[in-house]
C-alpha positions as CSV (number, residue, x, y, z in Angstrom):
1,X,60.6,73.2,59.4
2,X,63.5,74.9,61.1
3,X,63.4,72.4,64.0
4,X,63.3,69.5,61.5
5,X,66.3,71.0,59.6
6,X,68.3,71.5,62.7
7,X,67.6,68.1,64.1
8,X,68.3,66.2,60.8
9,X,70.8,68.3,58.9
10,X,72.7,70.6,61.3
11,X,75.5,68.3,62.1
12,X,76.4,67.9,58.4
13,X,75.8,71.6,57.4
14,X,79.0,72.9,59.1
15,X,82.2,71.0,59.8
16,X,85.1,72.1,61.9
17,X,88.6,72.0,60.4
18,X,92.1,73.0,61.4
19,X,93.0,73.9,57.8
20,X,91.8,76.5,55.4
21,X,92.9,77.7,51.9
22,X,92.3,81.2,50.8
23,X,92.8,81.3,47.0
24,X,93.9,84.7,45.5
25,X,93.2,88.1,46.8
26,X,90.1,88.2,49.0
27,X,89.0,91.7,50.1
28,X,89.2,92.0,53.9
29,X,85.7,93.5,53.9
30,X,84.3,90.2,52.7
31,X,85.6,88.3,55.7
32,X,84.3,88.4,59.3
33,X,86.5,90.4,61.6
34,X,87.6,87.2,63.6
35,X,88.5,85.4,60.3
36,X,90.4,88.4,58.9
37,X,92.4,88.7,62.3
38,X,93.2,85.0,62.3
39,X,94.3,85.1,58.6
40,X,96.6,88.1,59.4
41,X,98.0,86.5,62.5
42,X,98.8,83.2,60.7
43,X,100.3,85.1,57.7
44,X,102.5,86.9,60.0
45,X,103.5,83.7,61.9
46,X,104.4,82.1,58.6
47,X,106.6,85.0,57.6
48,X,108.4,85.2,60.9
49,X,108.9,81.4,60.9
50,X,109.9,81.0,57.4
51,X,111.6,78.7,56.4
52,X,111.8,76.9,59.6
53,X,108.2,75.5,59.5
54,X,108.7,74.6,55.9
55,X,112.0,72.8,56.8
56,X,110.3,70.9,59.6
57,X,107.4,69.7,57.5
58,X,109.9,68.6,54.7
59,X,112.1,66.7,57.2
60,X,109.2,64.7,58.4
61,X,107.9,64.2,54.9
62,X,111.1,63.0,53.2
63,X,111.6,59.9,55.3
64,X,108.0,58.9,54.6
65,X,108.5,59.4,50.9
66,X,111.8,57.5,51.0
67,X,110.3,54.6,52.8
68,X,107.4,54.5,50.5
69,X,109.6,54.7,47.4
70,X,112.0,52.0,48.9
71,X,109.1,49.7,49.5
72,X,107.7,50.1,46.0
73,X,111.1,49.6,44.5
74,X,111.7,46.4,46.6
75,X,108.3,45.1,45.6
76,X,109.1,45.8,41.9
77,X,112.4,44.2,42.2
78,X,110.9,41.1,43.7
79,X,108.2,41.0,41.0
80,X,110.9,41.5,38.3
81,X,113.1,38.6,39.8
82,X,110.0,36.4,40.0
83,X,109.2,37.2,36.4
84,X,112.8,36.4,35.3
85,X,112.8,33.0,37.1
86,X,109.5,32.2,35.5
87,X,110.8,33.0,32.0
88,X,114.2,31.1,32.5
């Protein structure tokens, strides 16, 4: 049974990720030592780098959002113009 499970289900049982979200207060004793150390390290990195990392992320996100909004507005204007000429 164990061999069958490993062969057929092991790849989908655990997935690697570069992101994690820890909600609320999690007692450190409930985390593995390695995970707790990683969490402490990343928290400290965020504190030291704040707001630089946030600013960098926003600076890359704003042009994308602007381009997306601009494209949507242009499409809407074209649709609106098309409707106006149809009704004329």
